[in-house]
N, C-alpha and C positions, 0 to 999 in steps of 0.2 A: 280220277284224283289228276290234279295239273303238278308239274313241277316246277322248279325255279331256273331262271336264266340267269347265265353269269355273261357278262360283257367286258372282257378285257382290254384297256386300249393303252396307248402312249400319246400324251399330250405335250405338244412342244410348244414352248413359250414364245412371243414374238420377242425380237432382240431388245436386250435392254430389261426386262420382266424378271423379278426375281421368281425363281422356280419353287421357293418354299412359300411364297404368298399365293402362286398360281394353285399350288397343292390344296391350300386351305380353301379356295374359291370352288376348287372341284370338289371337295369334301362335302360343300354345303350342298350339292347337287343331292334330291330326294333318292334313296336308293344307292348311295356311294357306298361301297364294302371297304374298299381302301384307297387310298391316296398317297404317294411317297415319292421323293426326290430319288431320281437315280443319275448317275454319270453315264453320258452318252459319249459321242465322238467330239475328238477336240477340245476338251475342255469343258464342253457345254453340258447343261443339266435339263432333264425332262421329267414329266410327272407320269409315272406308272398308275393307272387306276383301274379299278374294277367295281363293276355296277351288278346288281342283282334284283330283278323283278319278276314276278309270277309269270309261266308262260302264258302267252295269249293277251298279256298286257299290252303288246304294241308299243313299248317304250323305245324311243329313238335315242338312246343316249349320246350318239355322236352328235347329232345335230345340236342337243342340249348343252352339251360341254364346247361345242365350236362357237356357242352365243356368248361366252365366259371373257370377259374383256382380258386381254393378256395373250389368248390364244392364238398361234399361229396356225398350227395343222394339228389333226386327229387322225391316228391310225388304228384301227381295231385291229387287234390282234388274234382274238378268240371270240368266238360265241358256242355256248354249248348248255346244256343242261344239268345242273347239278343235283338235283333230286327230284 
């Protein structure tokens, strides 16, 4: 039996991009578990998101999120089995 993989990441918006709008675009990615706006440094906001897929599915959520309009940078914080 295979488990599920959780990928947690920080998504940085391009300058002038509304973080709440970006969070909604991230949420539209298939497999998105959570997508919320959080305060970052110097009053800027980022999107913290997590994604879940079956182990062995080989989804590259980092690349999928990088293709979203308004994304400046993506940092993967954690990848691990959840069940």
